[in-house]
C-alpha positions as CSV (number, residue, x, y, z in Angstrom):
1,M,0.0,0.0,0.0
2,T,1.4,3.4,-0.9
3,A,1.7,6.4,1.4
4,A,-0.8,8.3,-0.7
5,A,-3.4,5.5,-0.2
6,N,-3.1,6.0,3.6
7,R,-3.8,9.7,3.4
8,P,-7.4,10.8,4.0
9,A,-9.3,12.4,1.2
10,T,-10.5,15.9,1.5
11,R,-11.7,18.7,-0.6
12,G,-11.3,22.4,-1.0
13,V,-11.6,25.4,-3.2
14,L,-9.1,27.4,-5.3
15,Y,-10.1,31.1,-5.6
16,V,-8.1,32.9,-8.2
17,H,-9.0,36.5,-7.4
18,S,-6.9,38.2,-10.0
19,T,-4.6,37.1,-12.9
20,P,-3.7,38.6,-16.2
21,S,-5.4,36.8,-19.2
22,A,-2.0,35.5,-20.3
23,L,-1.6,33.5,-17.1
24,C,-5.1,31.8,-17.2
25,P,-4.0,28.8,-19.2
26,H,-0.8,28.4,-17.1
27,V,-2.8,28.5,-13.9
28,E,-5.0,25.7,-15.3
29,W,-2.0,23.7,-16.4
30,A,-0.3,24.0,-13.0
31,V,-3.4,23.1,-11.0
32,G,-4.0,20.2,-13.4
33,G,-0.5,19.0,-12.7
34,V,-1.2,18.8,-9.0
35,L,-4.6,17.2,-9.3
36,G,-3.8,14.8,-12.1
37,L,-6.6,16.2,-14.3
38,A,-7.2,19.4,-16.2
39,P,-9.6,21.6,-14.2
40,R,-12.6,22.9,-16.1
41,V,-13.0,26.5,-15.1
42,E,-14.8,29.6,-16.4
43,W,-12.7,32.8,-16.3
44,T,-14.7,36.0,-15.7
45,P,-13.4,39.6,-15.8
46,Q,-12.1,40.9,-12.5
47,P,-13.8,44.4,-12.2
48,A,-11.2,45.5,-9.6
49,Q,-8.4,45.4,-12.1
50,A,-8.7,46.0,-15.8
51,G,-7.4,43.2,-18.0
52,H,-7.4,40.6,-15.2
53,Y,-9.6,37.6,-14.6
54,R,-11.0,35.5,-11.8
55,T,-12.3,32.0,-11.2
56,E,-13.0,29.5,-8.6
57,Y,-12.5,25.7,-8.7
58,S,-13.7,23.1,-6.2
59,W,-11.3,20.2,-6.0
60,A,-11.1,16.8,-4.2
61,G,-7.8,15.1,-3.3
62,D,-5.4,13.9,-0.6
63,T,-4.7,16.0,2.4
64,G,-2.0,18.4,1.6
65,T,-3.4,19.2,-1.9
66,A,-3.9,22.9,-0.9
67,A,-0.3,23.2,-0.1
68,A,0.7,21.5,-3.4
69,I,-1.5,23.9,-5.4
70,T,-0.1,26.9,-3.5
71,S,3.5,25.7,-4.2
72,A,2.7,25.3,-7.9
73,L,1.3,28.8,-8.2
74,R,3.3,30.8,-5.7
75,G,5.7,33.5,-6.9
76,W,3.8,34.3,-10.1
77,N,3.7,38.1,-10.6
78,H,0.3,39.6,-10.7
79,L,-1.5,36.5,-9.4
80,R,-3.7,36.8,-6.3
81,F,-5.3,33.6,-5.0
82,E,-6.5,31.6,-2.0
83,V,-6.7,27.9,-1.5
84,T,-8.7,26.2,1.2
85,E,-8.7,22.7,2.4
86,E,-11.3,21.2,4.6
87,A,-10.5,19.4,7.9
88,T,-10.8,15.6,8.0
89,S,-11.3,13.3,10.9
90,S,-7.5,13.2,11.4
91,T,-6.3,16.5,10.0
92,E,-6.9,20.2,10.5
93,G,-8.0,22.3,7.6
94,A,-5.9,24.9,5.9
95,R,-6.1,28.3,4.1
96,Y,-3.4,29.7,1.9
97,S,-3.6,33.4,0.8
98,V,-1.2,34.7,-1.8
99,T,-0.5,38.1,-3.1
100,P,2.3,39.5,-5.3
101,T,3.4,42.0,-2.6
102,L,2.9,39.9,0.6
103,G,3.7,36.4,-0.6
104,V,2.2,33.4,1.1
105,F,0.1,33.3,4.3
106,H,-0.8,30.0,5.7
107,A,-3.3,29.3,8.5
108,V,-4.5,26.2,10.1
109,T,-8.3,26.2,10.1
110,G,-10.9,24.4,12.2
111,L,-14.0,22.5,11.3
112,H,-15.9,25.8,10.5
113,G,-13.1,27.5,8.7
114,D,-11.9,29.6,11.7
115,V,-8.2,30.3,11.9
116,M,-6.6,28.3,14.6
117,I,-3.5,29.9,16.2
118,P,-1.1,27.4,17.9
119,E,-0.5,28.1,21.6
120,D,3.3,28.6,21.2
121,R,2.7,31.3,18.6
122,L,0.3,33.1,20.9
123,K,2.8,32.9,23.8
124,A,5.5,34.3,21.6
125,A,3.2,37.2,20.6
126,V,2.5,38.0,24.3
127,V,6.2,37.9,25.1
128,K,7.1,40.2,22.2
129,A,4.4,42.7,23.3
130,S,5.4,42.6,27.0
131,L,9.0,43.3,26.0
132,G,7.8,46.4,24.1
133,E,8.9,45.1,20.7
134,T,5.4,45.4,19.3
135,T,1.8,45.5,20.4
136,L,-0.3,42.5,21.0
137,E,-2.8,43.8,18.5
138,L,-0.2,43.9,15.7
139,E,1.1,40.5,16.6
140,V,-2.4,39.0,16.5
141,D,-3.1,40.7,13.2
142,K,0.0,39.0,11.8
143,L,-1.1,35.6,13.1
144,L,-4.6,36.1,11.6
145,G,-3.2,37.3,8.2
146,R,-5.0,40.6,8.3
147,A,-2.6,42.2,5.8
148,W,-3.6,39.5,3.2
149,D,-7.3,39.9,4.0
150,A,-7.0,43.7,3.5
151,E,-5.2,43.3,0.2
152,L,-7.6,40.6,-1.1
153,E,-10.9,42.0,0.1
154,T,-11.4,44.2,-2.9
155,F,-10.8,41.3,-5.2
156,R,-13.0,38.9,-3.2
157,H,-16.1,41.1,-3.5
158,A,-15.6,42.8,-6.9
159,G,-18.7,41.8,-8.8
160,E,-22.0,43.1,-10.1
161,G,-23.4,46.0,-8.0
162,V,-20.5,46.0,-5.5
163,A,-18.4,49.1,-5.0
164,V,-14.9,48.6,-6.3
165,R,-11.6,50.3,-5.5
166,W,-9.9,50.4,-8.9
167,L,-6.2,49.5,-9.0
168,H,-3.9,51.1,-11.5
169,H,-0.4,49.9,-12.4
170,V,2.0,52.6,-13.3
171,V,5.1,51.7,-15.2
C-alpha cells in the first residue's frame, strides 16, 4: 500500500481572485499537474483590475493538496489567489492566501473555517508585546493574516453591483 493511499481524502476550493489573461492557461496547467486532471474553469473579468480575470474551482484530493496547489502557483507576478482545504477526521483544515506584494500566508483552520492559532505562537506574541517590541494587537493581526485579507478584500467582493476600489499599475 502506498503512502498516498493512507492519506485521508479531503476537498477544498481554489479562488483565483486576479490574474492577467495571459496567465489563465498556465494556472489551469499548474493546477492540473497537481490534481492529475485538467480543471474545467470559467474565467470571468475581474472588475477591480482591468485586464485581469478571476475564477474558482472546487477540488477533491489527498490532504496536503492545498499546499501543493499553492506551491505550484506561488511567486507568479500579478497572481492573487487563495486555496482552502477542509478538515478531515484526522487532520486540520488549511487556508493559503497569496498576493504578489505579501507572498504566502498559511493558517490552520478548524472545522468551521476559523483560523486556529497554535499556543506557542500566541505565547511568543504576548512575550514580544510585553518586551515592548510590538503591540499584542499587531502580533495577533499577523497571526490572523489581516494584511492578506486587507489586500484581497477588494478582489473577493468585486462583482455586479459592488463598490470597487480600482487599482492602477504605473510603469
